C-alpha positions in Angstrom: -86.4 -59.4 -45.9 -89.6 -58.0 -47.7 -89.3 -54.6 -47.0 -89.2 -53.0 -50.8 -86.9 -50.3 -51.5 -85.6 -48.2 -54.7 -82.5 -48.3 -56.0 -81.2 -46.0 -58.4 -78.8 -45.5 -61.0 -76.9 -47.5 -63.6 -74.2 -49.8 -61.9 -76.7 -50.3 -58.6 -79.6 -51.8 -61.0 -77.2 -53.7 -63.5 -75.9 -55.1 -60.8 -79.0 -56.0 -58.4 -80.2 -57.8 -61.5 -77.1 -59.5 -62.3 -76.0 -61.1 -58.8 -80.3 -61.3 -56.7 -82.5 -60.4 -60.4 -84.9 -62.3 -57.9 -85.5 -59.2 -55.7 -85.8 -56.5 -57.8 -89.9 -56.5 -58.4 -89.4 -53.6 -61.3 -87.0 -51.7 -63.5 -88.4 -48.1 -64.3 -86.1 -46.2 -67.6 -86.2 -43.2 -68.4 -89.2 -42.2 -71.7 -86.8 -41.9 -75.0 -83.3 -42.1 -73.1 -80.2 -43.3 -75.7 -77.8 -44.4 -73.7 -76.4 -48.1 -74.7 -76.3 -49.1 -70.8 -79.8 -48.9 -70.4 -80.5 -50.5 -73.3 -78.4 -53.2 -72.0 -80.4 -53.1 -68.4 -83.9 -53.4 -70.4 -82.8 -56.4 -72.1 -81.3 -58.4 -69.1 -84.4 -57.3 -66.7 -86.9 -58.5 -69.4 -84.8 -62.2 -70.4 -84.9 -62.2 -66.0 -88.5 -61.9 -66.6 -88.7 -58.5 -65.0 -91.0 -55.9 -65.2 -89.7 -52.9 -67.6 -91.2 -49.5 -67.8 -90.8 -46.6 -69.7 -91.5 -43.4 -67.6 -90.9 -40.0 -67.9 -87.6 -38.3 -66.3 -90.4 -36.4 -63.5 -91.7 -39.8 -62.5 -88.0 -41.3 -61.4 -87.2 -38.0 -60.2 -90.8 -38.2 -57.3 -89.3 -42.0 -57.0 -85.8 -41.8 -55.7 -86.1 -37.8 -54.4 -83.3 -36.1 -54.7 -80.9 -39.2 -55.6 -79.2 -39.1 -59.2 -80.4 -42.3 -60.8 -78.8 -41.5 -64.7 -82.0 -42.7 -66.1 -83.0 -45.9 -64.2 -84.0 -47.1 -61.3 -85.4 -50.6 -59.7 -88.2 -51.6 -57.2 -86.0 -53.7 -55.0 -87.1 -56.4 -52.0 -83.8 -56.1 -50.4 -80.6 -58.6 -51.0 -79.9 -61.7 -49.1 -79.2 -60.4 -45.0 -76.3 -62.1 -43.9 -76.6 -63.2 -40.5 -73.6 -63.1 -38.1 -74.5 -66.7 -37.4 -72.8 -67.4 -41.3 -69.4 -65.8 -40.6 -68.3 -68.7 -39.5 -68.8 -70.8 -42.8 -67.3 -67.5 -44.9 -64.1 -67.8 -43.2 -63.6 -71.6 -43.7 -64.7 -71.0 -47.5 -61.4 -68.9 -47.0 -59.1 -71.9 -46.9 -57.2 -70.0 -44.5 -57.3 -67.0 -46.8 -59.4 -64.8 -45.3 -59.7 -61.1 -45.5 -62.5 -59.2 -43.5 -63.2 -55.5 -43.3 -64.7 -54.3 -39.8 -66.2 -50.9 -39.9 -66.9 -49.7 -36.3 -69.5 -47.4 -36.4 -69.6 -45.4 -40.1 -72.4 -42.7 -40.6 -72.0 -41.8 -44.1 -73.6 -43.8 -46.7 -71.5 -42.6 -48.9 -68.2 -43.9 -47.0 -69.9 -46.9 -46.5 -70.6 -47.6 -50.1 -67.1 -46.7 -50.9 -65.7 -48.9 -48.7 -68.1 -52.1 -49.7 -66.6 -51.0 -53.1 -62.5 -51.2 -51.9 -63.7 -54.5 -50.4 -65.6 -56.2 -53.5 -62.5 -54.9 -55.8 -60.0 -56.8 -53.1 -62.1 -59.5 -53.2 -63.1 -59.7 -49.4 -64.5 -62.5 -47.4 -67.4 -59.9 -46.2 -67.5 -56.8 -44.7 -68.9 -56.7 -40.9 -70.8 -53.5 -39.6 -72.9 -53.0 -36.0 -76.4 -53.0 -36.2 -76.9 -49.8 -34.2 -74.8 -46.7 -34.0 -73.9 -47.7 -38.2 -75.9 -46.8 -41.1 -77.2 -49.7 -42.8 -77.2 -50.7 -46.6 -79.3 -48.4 -47.9 -80.1 -46.8 -51.4 -77.9 -44.6 -51.2 -75.3 -46.9 -50.0 -76.5 -49.0 -52.7 -75.9 -46.1 -55.8 -72.3 -45.6 -54.4 -71.2 -48.7 -54.2 -71.5 -49.1 -57.8 -73.2 -52.7 -57.6 -70.5 -53.6 -54.7 -73.3 -54.2 -52.2 -75.1 -57.6 -53.8 -71.4 -58.9 -54.6 -69.9 -58.8 -50.9 -71.4 -60.1 -48.1 -73.0 -57.5 -46.0 -73.0 -58.6 -41.9 -74.5 -56.9 -39.4 -73.6 -57.6 -35.9 -75.5 -57.6 -32.8 -72.3 -57.0 -30.2 -69.0 -56.5 -32.4 -66.5 -57.2 -29.8 -68.0 -60.4 -29.6 -68.1 -60.8 -33.0 -64.7 -60.0 -32.8 -63.5 -62.4 -30.3 -65.6 -65.7 -32.1 -63.3 -64.6 -35.2 -60.4 -65.1 -33.1 -61.2 -68.8 -32.3 -61.7 -68.9 -35.7 -57.7 -68.4 -36.1 -58.4 -65.0 -37.6 -55.9 -61.9 -36.8 -57.5 -58.6 -36.0 -55.4 -55.7 -36.8 -56.9 -52.4 -35.6 -56.3 -49.0 -37.4 -55.1 -46.3 -34.6 -53.5 -42.7 -35.4 -51.4 -43.1 -31.9 -50.6 -46.3 -32.3 -46.6 -47.4 -33.0 -46.8 -50.4 -35.6 -46.6 -49.6 -39.4 -49.1 -51.2 -41.2 -46.4 -52.3 -43.9 -45.0 -54.5 -40.7 -48.2 -56.9 -40.7 -48.3 -60.0 -42.3 -51.5 -60.3 -43.9 -51.7 -63.6 -45.7 -53.9 -65.4 -43.6 -57.1 -65.1 -41.9 -57.4 -61.4 -41.5 -59.7 -59.1 -40.1 -58.7 -55.0 -41.0 -61.4 -53.0 -38.5 -61.2 -49.5 -39.0 -63.3 -47.0 -37.1 -66.3 -43.9 -37.7 -65.3 -40.5 -39.0 -65.6 -39.0 -36.1 -64.3 -40.8 -33.3 -62.2 -44.1 -34.7 -62.4 -47.1 -33.3 -64.4 -47.5 -30.0 -62.7 -48.7 -26.5 -64.1 -52.6 -26.8 -63.0 -52.8 -30.8 -59.7 -51.4 -29.6 -59.1 -53.5 -26.7 -60.0 -56.5 -28.8 -57.9 -56.3 -31.4 -54.7 -58.3 -31.6 -52.8 -55.6 -32.4 -53.5 -51.5 -33.5 -51.5 -49.8 -36.3 -51.2 -47.4 -38.2 -51.0 -46.0 -42.2 -47.5 -44.2 -42.0 -47.8 -40.8 -43.5 -44.8 -38.5 -44.2 -46.6 -35.4 -44.2 -45.7 -34.9 -40.5 -47.4 -34.8 -37.3 -50.9 -33.2 -38.7 -51.3 -36.3 -40.8 -49.8 -39.1 -38.5 -53.1 -40.3 -37.6 -55.4 -42.5 -39.6 -58.5 -40.3 -38.5 -56.9 -37.6 -41.3 -57.8 -40.0 -43.7 -60.9 -40.9 -44.6 -62.5 -43.9 -43.9 -62.8 -45.3 -47.6 -59.5 -44.3 -48.8 -57.8 -45.9 -45.2 -59.9 -48.5 -46.6 -58.4 -48.7 -49.7 -55.2 -48.7 -48.5 -55.3 -51.0 -45.8 -56.7 -54.0 -48.3 -54.7 -53.3 -51.2 -51.4 -54.0 -49.0 -53.3 -57.5 -48.2 -54.1 -57.7 -52.0 -50.2 -56.6 -52.8 -48.5 -59.6 -49.8 -51.4 -61.9 -51.3 -50.2 -61.7 -54.5 
C-alpha cells in the first residue's frame, strides 16, 4: 500500500521504526526536546537510514491536528496490509494453538487501538475486522495501540460470516460474547484453535455473526441484572478479559 499517513506519539513511531522501518519515510522531532526516548527514536531512525528533522512544536501540531504527538511524528507508508487469503497460513503456523480476536463493527478508533494492544500482549495470532461498518487502522488507532498495530496482524475481511465459516473448516472454534448467553466464558476450553468474537459498541454482534458462532457465551458479572451483559463492559475491556482467560488456560 503506497498511501501515506502521519503517525504520532513515542510508542507508535518507535514501533513503526522497529517493526516496519522500510515504510517510515521521515521522522519529525520537536526541536529542543530533552526526552531521552526522543533521542533513542532519532538514533534508531538514522541507523535505519530514515530522514530525521528537528522542527518547531507548531509544525508538529500542524501535521497531526489535535492528536497528542509527544514531540514526534512520522510520515508513514502504511504497514503490511494483511489479506483474508493469508488467514489459513496464520492459523496453520500456530500449530493448533491459534488465538484470533474478531471485532464485529467496532467504530471508535480508541477502542480498536486498545483491543489491538490487548491482542498483542496476549500473543494473538491475528485480529479480524470487517472492511465496512468498522473503523480501520488509522493514525489514532496506531497511537492508542502503542505500537500493537504494527506487531499483530490486522486482517480486514469483506464478508465476516463467510470468513468465520472458513475458519471453522480449518478447525477453529468460534465463541461469540453476548449478554443474553447462558454459558460462561470460564466454562470454555480455550487451549486449541480458538476465535473470540466481540461486537461493536452500540449493537453487539450482528445477527449473521451470532448465528455462525459455534457457541455464545457471556462474562459473568456479579453486579446484578443491570451488569449482566457484555454490552455493559467497554469492548476493549471485554477483549482483554476474554483474551487473557485464554492466556491463563494456555499456561
